[in-house]
N, C-alpha and C positions, 0 to 999 in steps of 0.2 A: 368719444375718446375714453378709453378705460384707463384708470389710474390704479396701479398696484401699490403695495406698501412701499416698495423702493422709490417709485415715482413721488409719492406723497412725502417721503423723507427728504428726497433731493429738493423738491419744491420748497419744503419748509426751511431747508438749509439756505437756499438761495434767497428766500424772503428775508432771512436773518442778515444775509450779506447786503441786501438792498437797504434794510433798516440802518445798518452800520454806515453804508455809503451816504445815506441821507443826512447823517449827523455831521459829516465832514462838509461843512458849508460856510460860506462867507456872505453876509448880507450885502445886497446891492441897492442903490437908490431905485425907487420905482416899485419896490415890493416883490421883485422876483429874485430870490437868492441864487447864488452860484453854489451848487452842491455836486457831489459825485453820485447822486441819486440815479441819474440816467445811465451812468457807467454801470451801476449795479443791475439796473433793468436790462441793459443790453447784454451784460455778462450772463444773466439768467437765460436769455434767449440763445446765446452762443453755446453755453455749456449744456443746457437742458434740451435744446431744440426749440423749434418755433412754437409748437403747441404747449408743451410743458412750461416754457419760458413765459408765454402769454398768460398761462394760468398763474404762475408765480407773481407776475405783475398785477393780475386781477385780485389775487389774495391780498397782496400788499395794499392795494387801494381799498378793498373792503375792510381790512383791519383798521386802516386810518379813518375811513368813513364812520365806523361805529365808535370811534373815540380812542382806540388803542394808540398810544403815543409813538407812532412809527414814522411820521413825516418829519421834515426838517425841524431842528430844535426840539426833538421829542414832543411833537405836538400831534394832535389828532382831532377828528371831528368833521362833520359834514360841511361846516363853514369853510374848510380849506378847499373842498371840491366846488362849492358855490362861489368862492372868492376869485380874485384875479388870476391865481395860478391854477384854477380848476381844469382848464383845458389842457394844460401841460400834464397834469396828473392823470386825467381820464384817458389820455392817449398813450400812456405807458405800455399797455399791451401791444400796441402797434410797433413800438421800438423793439420789444422782445421778439415779436413775430418776425419782423424784418431781419433782425440780427440772427435769429435762428435759421431763417431761410438762407441767408448769406453764408452761414457757418458750414453749409454742405459743400461749398466750393473749395477746391484746392488752391485757387488763385487769390492772392492777397488783394488785388484791386477789385475783384468781384465782391469779396467779403466787405471791403471798405465801402463800396458803393451801396450794398444792402444796408449796412449800418447807417451810413449817411442818409439814405432814403428814409429810414425809420426816424432818425433825428429830425429830418426835414419835415416829415408829417407831424411830429411833435411840435415843431415850431409853428406850423400852419394852424393846427388845432389850438395850441396855446395862445397864439397871437389873436386869433379871431375871438376866443373866449375872453381874453384879457381886454380887448377893445370893447366887447359887449358890456363887461362888468364895469370898467373904468370910464367908458365914454370917450376915450382917446381915439383919435383917428388912426388909420393904419400906419402912417409915417411916424407919428409920435410913439405909438405902441411898439413899432419895430425898433425904434431907437432905444427904448427902455427895456423891452422884454426879449429881444432877439440879438441885436447887434453886439452888445457887450459879451455875449457868450459864444459867438462864432469861432473865435480863435481857440477857445478852450475845447470846443468840439472837434476841431481838427486834431488836436493832441489826443483827445479822448478816443477818436476813431483809430488813430495810430496805435494807441495802447491796446484797444480792444481786439484789433486784428492780429496782434502778436500774443499778448497775455491771454486773452479769452480763448484763442485757438489752442494754445498750449494747455490750458486748464481742461478744455474739452477733450483733447487728445489723451491727456493723462487719465481722465475719468473713463474714456473708452477703453484704454489699455488695461485699466484696473478691473474692468467688468461692471462698473457702476452704471454705465450707459449702454444701451443696447440699440 
């Protein structure tokens, strides 16, 4: 995939949106905070498309891994990726990829299914890694790292299929997306 200057600028802008969304967080018991981080990741996929959205998610992860304070609570460092939430973080490109693939559809339910699929993979990767790091069983890990967030993700998907779609269409009409 070749990235031109416009692509790089758009990716950089969406990385900034992801960083902003990550700071909108609420700590939850168990070590997995609720944030709008995955909203920003999916928005990157919807607005930039699957490939460029996944690149934006990967850039975000790399920035955080090298210590740039882009993760929740303006934190950064490799210990976040090696810690209990590492599986969630590492699967962010999958969310963007799936959201971007779904954004090609004119049908709202198809877009919602693709976004939900990406979030579902995020949960699977995150839960397995969370259980590996914490030593909790699947049931206990699910209760701490997945269940409290499911209702939020239903709302998140609803917002993404409407707001994300409109942002994408506006960028296409303006000529920023090709």
